[in-house]
C-alpha positions as CSV (number, residue, x, y, z in Angstrom):
1,M,0.0,0.0,0.0
2,K,2.9,2.4,0.8
3,Q,4.4,1.8,-2.7
4,S,1.1,2.5,-4.4
5,F,0.7,5.8,-2.4
6,F,4.2,7.0,-3.1
7,G,3.7,6.0,-6.8
8,I,0.7,8.2,-7.0
9,L,2.5,11.1,-5.5
10,L,5.4,10.7,-7.9
11,L,3.0,10.6,-10.9
12,A,1.3,13.7,-9.7
13,W,4.6,15.5,-9.3
14,L,5.7,14.5,-12.9
15,V,2.4,15.7,-14.3
16,S,2.8,19.1,-12.5
17,C,6.3,19.5,-13.9
18,N,5.2,18.5,-17.5
19,P,1.7,19.9,-18.1
20,S,-0.2,19.0,-21.2
21,P,0.7,21.4,-24.0
22,N,-2.8,21.3,-25.5
23,P,-4.2,24.3,-23.5
24,L,-1.2,26.4,-24.7
25,T,-1.5,25.7,-28.4
26,I,-4.9,27.1,-29.4
27,G,-4.7,30.5,-31.0
28,G,-1.9,31.6,-28.7
29,F,-4.2,31.6,-25.6
30,T,-3.9,29.5,-22.5
31,T,-7.4,28.3,-22.7
32,E,-7.6,27.0,-19.1
33,T,-6.7,30.4,-17.7
34,D,-7.6,33.1,-20.3
35,S,-11.3,33.9,-19.9
36,N,-11.2,36.1,-23.1
37,Y,-10.5,33.1,-25.4
38,Q,-13.3,32.4,-27.8
39,V,-13.6,29.3,-30.0
40,K,-12.9,30.2,-33.6
41,T,-15.7,29.6,-36.2
42,G,-14.4,31.1,-39.4
43,G,-16.6,34.1,-38.8
44,A,-19.9,32.2,-38.5
45,K,-22.3,33.1,-35.8
46,M,-25.9,32.1,-34.9
47,I,-28.1,34.9,-33.6
48,R,-31.2,34.3,-31.5
49,I,-34.4,35.8,-32.9
50,D,-37.6,36.3,-31.0
51,G,-36.1,34.2,-28.2
52,K,-36.6,30.9,-30.0
53,Y,-35.1,30.9,-33.5
54,N,-31.6,31.0,-34.8
55,V,-30.4,32.8,-37.9
56,W,-27.0,32.3,-39.4
57,T,-24.5,35.1,-40.1
58,K,-20.8,35.1,-41.2
59,K,-18.2,37.8,-41.1
60,I,-15.9,38.1,-44.1
61,G,-12.8,40.3,-44.0
62,D,-11.7,43.0,-41.6
63,G,-12.1,46.7,-42.0
64,K,-13.5,49.9,-40.6
65,I,-16.3,49.9,-43.2
66,K,-18.8,47.2,-42.1
67,V,-21.6,46.2,-44.4
68,L,-24.6,44.0,-43.6
69,L,-26.0,42.2,-46.7
70,L,-29.7,41.6,-47.1
71,H,-30.3,38.9,-49.7
72,G,-33.2,38.8,-52.1
73,G,-36.0,36.3,-52.7
74,P,-37.8,36.3,-50.4
75,G,-36.9,32.7,-49.4
76,F,-33.5,32.7,-51.0
77,S,-30.1,32.7,-49.2
78,H,-26.9,34.5,-49.0
79,D,-25.1,32.2,-51.5
80,Y,-25.3,34.4,-54.6
81,F,-23.5,37.2,-52.7
82,E,-20.3,35.1,-52.6
83,C,-18.9,37.1,-55.5
84,F,-18.5,40.0,-53.0
85,E,-15.6,38.1,-51.5
86,D,-13.5,38.9,-54.7
87,F,-14.1,42.6,-54.4
88,L,-14.7,44.0,-50.9
89,P,-12.1,42.4,-48.5
90,K,-9.2,43.5,-50.7
91,E,-10.5,47.1,-50.3
92,G,-10.5,46.8,-46.5
93,I,-14.2,46.4,-46.4
94,E,-15.7,44.0,-43.9
95,F,-19.1,42.5,-44.6
96,F,-21.6,40.1,-43.1
97,Y,-23.6,37.4,-44.8
98,Y,-27.0,36.8,-43.1
99,D,-29.5,34.1,-44.0
100,Q,-32.9,35.4,-43.1
101,L,-35.2,33.2,-41.0
102,G,-36.5,30.3,-43.1
103,C,-33.6,30.5,-45.5
104,G,-30.3,28.8,-46.1
105,N,-28.4,27.9,-42.9
106,S,-31.0,29.5,-40.6
107,D,-33.9,27.8,-38.8
108,V,-36.8,26.9,-41.1
109,P,-40.0,27.2,-39.0
110,T,-43.3,26.3,-40.7
111,D,-45.4,29.1,-39.0
112,T,-46.7,31.1,-42.0
113,A,-47.5,34.1,-39.8
114,L,-43.7,34.8,-39.8
115,W,-43.4,35.7,-43.4
116,T,-44.3,39.4,-43.4
117,I,-42.3,42.5,-44.2
118,S,-42.8,44.0,-40.7
119,R,-41.6,40.9,-38.9
120,Y,-38.5,40.8,-41.1
121,V,-37.7,44.4,-40.2
122,E,-37.6,43.5,-36.5
123,E,-35.5,40.5,-37.4
124,V,-32.9,42.7,-39.0
125,E,-32.8,44.9,-36.0
126,Q,-32.1,41.9,-33.8
127,V,-29.4,40.8,-36.1
128,R,-27.8,44.2,-36.0
129,K,-27.7,44.1,-32.2
130,G,-26.5,40.5,-32.2
131,L,-23.5,41.5,-34.4
132,G,-22.8,44.6,-32.4
133,L,-23.2,46.9,-35.4
134,D,-23.8,50.6,-35.2
135,S,-23.0,53.3,-37.7
136,F,-22.8,50.5,-40.2
137,Y,-23.6,50.2,-43.9
138,L,-26.7,48.4,-45.1
139,L,-26.9,46.8,-48.5
140,G,-30.1,45.2,-49.8
141,H,-30.6,43.5,-53.1
142,S,-34.0,42.9,-54.7
143,W,-36.4,41.9,-51.9
144,G,-33.5,42.7,-49.5
145,S,-33.6,46.3,-50.8
146,M,-37.3,46.5,-50.1
147,L,-36.5,45.2,-46.6
148,A,-33.7,47.8,-46.3
149,M,-36.1,50.6,-47.2
150,E,-38.5,49.5,-44.5
151,Y,-35.7,49.1,-42.0
152,L,-34.4,52.6,-42.8
153,N,-37.9,53.9,-42.3
154,K,-37.8,52.8,-38.6
155,Y,-34.2,52.3,-37.6
156,Q,-32.0,54.5,-39.8
157,S,-30.4,56.2,-36.8
158,H,-28.1,53.1,-36.6
159,V,-27.1,53.3,-40.3
160,K,-24.2,55.3,-41.7
161,A,-25.2,54.8,-45.3
162,A,-27.2,52.3,-47.5
163,V,-27.2,50.7,-50.8
164,L,-30.5,49.9,-52.6
165,S,-29.6,47.4,-55.3
166,N,-31.9,46.4,-58.1
167,M,-35.3,47.2,-56.6
168,T,-38.1,49.5,-57.4
169,A,-40.0,51.4,-54.6
170,G,-43.5,50.2,-55.6
171,I,-45.3,47.2,-57.0
172,K,-48.0,49.1,-59.0
173,S,-45.4,50.3,-61.5
174,Y,-43.5,47.0,-61.5
175,I,-46.4,44.8,-62.7
176,P,-47.0,46.5,-66.0
177,Y,-43.3,46.7,-66.7
178,A,-42.9,43.0,-66.0
179,E,-45.8,42.4,-68.4
180,K,-44.0,44.5,-71.0
181,L,-40.8,42.4,-70.6
182,K,-42.7,39.2,-71.0
183,R,-44.1,40.3,-74.3
184,Q,-40.7,41.6,-75.4
185,F,-38.8,38.4,-74.9
186,L,-41.4,35.7,-75.7
187,S,-42.4,35.0,-79.3
188,V,-46.1,35.0,-80.3
189,R,-46.1,31.2,-80.0
190,D,-44.2,31.2,-76.7
191,L,-46.6,33.7,-75.3
192,E,-49.6,31.6,-76.3
193,V,-48.1,28.5,-74.5
194,Y,-47.1,30.6,-71.5
195,D,-50.5,32.1,-71.1
196,S,-52.3,28.8,-71.5
197,L,-50.1,27.2,-68.9
198,D,-50.5,30.2,-66.7
199,K,-54.3,29.9,-67.0
200,L,-54.1,26.3,-65.9
201,K,-51.7,27.1,-63.1
202,L,-49.2,24.5,-64.4
203,Y,-46.3,26.5,-63.1
204,N,-44.2,23.4,-62.3
205,S,-44.5,21.9,-65.7
206,A,-41.4,21.5,-67.8
207,A,-42.7,23.7,-70.6
208,Y,-43.6,26.6,-68.2
209,Q,-40.2,26.4,-66.4
210,D,-38.3,26.3,-69.7
211,L,-40.1,29.5,-70.8
212,L,-39.6,31.2,-67.5
213,M,-35.9,30.3,-67.0
214,S,-34.6,30.1,-70.6
215,R,-36.6,32.9,-72.2
216,L,-37.4,35.3,-69.5
217,Y,-34.9,35.0,-66.6
218,T,-31.9,34.8,-68.9
219,H,-32.8,38.3,-70.1
220,T,-34.1,40.0,-66.9
221,I,-32.5,38.1,-64.0
222,C,-29.0,37.2,-65.3
223,Q,-28.0,37.6,-68.9
224,I,-25.3,35.0,-68.7
225,P,-26.6,31.8,-70.6
226,L,-28.5,29.6,-68.2
227,N,-26.1,26.7,-68.4
228,Q,-23.2,29.1,-67.5
229,W,-24.8,30.8,-64.6
230,P,-22.3,31.3,-61.8
231,E,-22.3,28.4,-59.3
232,P,-23.3,30.5,-56.3
233,L,-26.3,31.8,-58.2
234,T,-27.5,28.4,-59.3
235,R,-26.9,27.1,-55.7
236,A,-29.1,29.9,-54.3
237,F,-31.9,28.9,-56.7
238,K,-31.7,25.3,-55.6
239,K,-31.9,26.3,-51.9
240,E,-35.0,28.5,-52.3
241,N,-37.7,28.1,-49.7
242,P,-40.8,28.2,-52.0
243,A,-43.3,28.5,-49.1
244,I,-41.9,32.0,-48.2
245,Y,-41.5,33.1,-51.8
246,I,-45.1,32.2,-52.8
247,Q,-46.6,33.7,-49.7
248,M,-44.8,37.0,-50.1
249,Q,-44.1,37.3,-53.8
250,G,-46.0,34.7,-55.9
251,V,-45.1,31.7,-58.0
252,D,-42.4,33.6,-59.9
253,E,-41.1,37.1,-60.7
254,F,-43.9,37.7,-63.2
255,H,-46.7,37.0,-60.7
256,V,-47.1,39.3,-57.7
257,T,-49.9,37.7,-55.8
258,G,-48.5,37.5,-52.3
259,N,-48.4,40.1,-49.5
260,F,-46.1,42.3,-51.6
261,K,-48.8,43.1,-54.0
262,N,-49.9,46.4,-52.4
263,W,-46.5,47.5,-51.2
264,E,-45.7,51.1,-52.1
265,F,-42.8,53.1,-50.6
266,W,-42.5,56.1,-52.9
267,D,-43.9,58.6,-50.5
268,S,-41.5,57.5,-47.7
269,L,-38.3,57.8,-49.8
270,P,-37.7,61.5,-48.9
271,G,-37.6,60.4,-45.2
272,I,-34.4,58.5,-45.8
273,Q,-31.7,61.0,-44.7
274,V,-28.5,58.9,-44.8
275,P,-26.3,58.7,-47.9
276,V,-27.7,56.1,-50.4
277,L,-26.4,54.5,-53.5
278,V,-29.3,53.4,-55.7
279,I,-28.0,50.9,-58.2
280,G,-29.7,48.9,-60.9
281,G,-29.2,47.6,-64.4
282,M,-30.4,48.8,-67.8
283,H,-31.7,45.3,-68.5
284,D,-33.2,44.7,-65.1
285,E,-36.7,43.4,-64.5
286,M,-37.0,46.6,-62.5
287,N,-37.8,49.6,-64.8
288,P,-34.6,51.8,-65.1
289,E,-36.9,54.8,-64.9
290,D,-38.2,53.6,-61.6
291,I,-34.6,53.3,-60.3
292,R,-33.9,56.9,-61.5
293,K,-37.1,58.1,-59.8
294,E,-36.1,56.3,-56.6
295,G,-32.8,58.0,-56.6
296,H,-34.3,61.4,-57.3
297,L,-36.7,61.1,-54.3
298,I,-34.0,60.2,-51.8
299,P,-32.4,63.5,-50.7
300,H,-28.7,62.3,-50.3
301,S,-28.4,59.7,-53.0
302,R,-26.3,58.8,-56.0
303,T,-27.9,56.7,-58.8
304,Y,-26.0,54.4,-61.1
305,L,-27.5,52.0,-63.8
306,C,-25.1,49.3,-64.9
307,P,-25.2,49.6,-68.7
308,N,-24.9,45.8,-69.3
309,G,-26.6,44.7,-66.1
310,S,-29.8,42.9,-65.4
311,H,-31.2,42.0,-62.0
312,M,-28.0,40.2,-61.0
313,S,-25.8,43.1,-62.1
314,M,-23.1,41.9,-59.7
315,Y,-22.6,39.1,-62.1
316,D,-23.5,40.2,-65.6
317,D,-22.0,43.7,-65.3
318,Q,-19.6,42.9,-62.5
319,L,-16.8,45.5,-62.9
320,N,-19.2,48.4,-63.3
321,Y,-21.3,47.2,-60.3
322,F,-18.4,46.8,-57.9
323,T,-16.5,49.9,-59.0
324,N,-19.5,52.0,-58.2
325,L,-20.3,50.1,-55.0
326,V,-16.7,50.3,-53.6
327,G,-16.4,53.9,-54.7
328,F,-19.6,54.9,-52.8
329,L,-18.6,53.1,-49.6
330,K,-15.2,54.7,-49.6
331,D,-16.6,58.2,-50.4
332,V,-19.0,58.1,-47.5
333,E,-16.3,56.7,-45.1
334,S,-13.8,59.4,-46.1
335,G,-16.4,62.2,-45.9
336,Q,-16.1,62.9,-49.7
337,F,-19.5,61.7,-50.7
338,V,-21.4,64.1,-53.0
339,P,-25.0,63.3,-53.9
340,D,-26.4,63.7,-57.4
341,K,-28.0,67.1,-58.1
342,K,-31.8,66.8,-57.9
């Protein structure tokens, strides 16, 4: 018994003289003694929403300029924003991906009462707080731009500047323009087939989907040939949550039957007082004249229409899109921003 006791003492002494190196090798911190150490996640962070849901975010890059991205859809995910990684971090711009509730890597509840504009506005505010952002830059694209407008209407005191990308400020003017585009890009025969399938509500049929994707979306959504669409964009389409999209938008971009259908923000645009870049594409599904009008109504705005861009101008007119985006962010940050003359 004595030998066993002294053996244990000797073992304890040896361990104390030669502690395990593992606590000393993680990120340069002594993890057992440094209370400031945080496990690294590559920038990913889940944020609690409404006390019961988790939404996914991820920080990319480091910089004084901090941009929160609001993706389109509704019901899509952050994925198609991945081209931003090739342009913003090298300019010292830090940005945050964020999958809205029901989308991508975030929780996907089935409660249909959640899919409203006003609830998403409150969600963005909770995400802002969860990320510790203030005096930050907000960039919305498509539906995300609609969401950004509504967020600015209530919470713009936290925003240093905003980017409204590829989105009109009202649905009433969007619908006739979308109808005009449909008749512009479909032949007489294609239009007959489209209208007959539409009347029968055969939206999932191969014939309807072919007309929608190959004839319409390749002109108005992204002008790159469909079989060559950038992988992040095709991935975003594959990950769409149709329940959210249909409830809020409709069955596709050419049907606005959801709770967007009466949305109008034109009269509220003058209330946005922070610097704004209004950016769109000359071949967008959004009327370029509406984009110009939007910029005109926002007091401290700059408007740019990508000459070769459609709805995904960040892909089909990439250099023009990012040159103007980065220029705007840097101008505001340096105090050199000058709005367009109204």
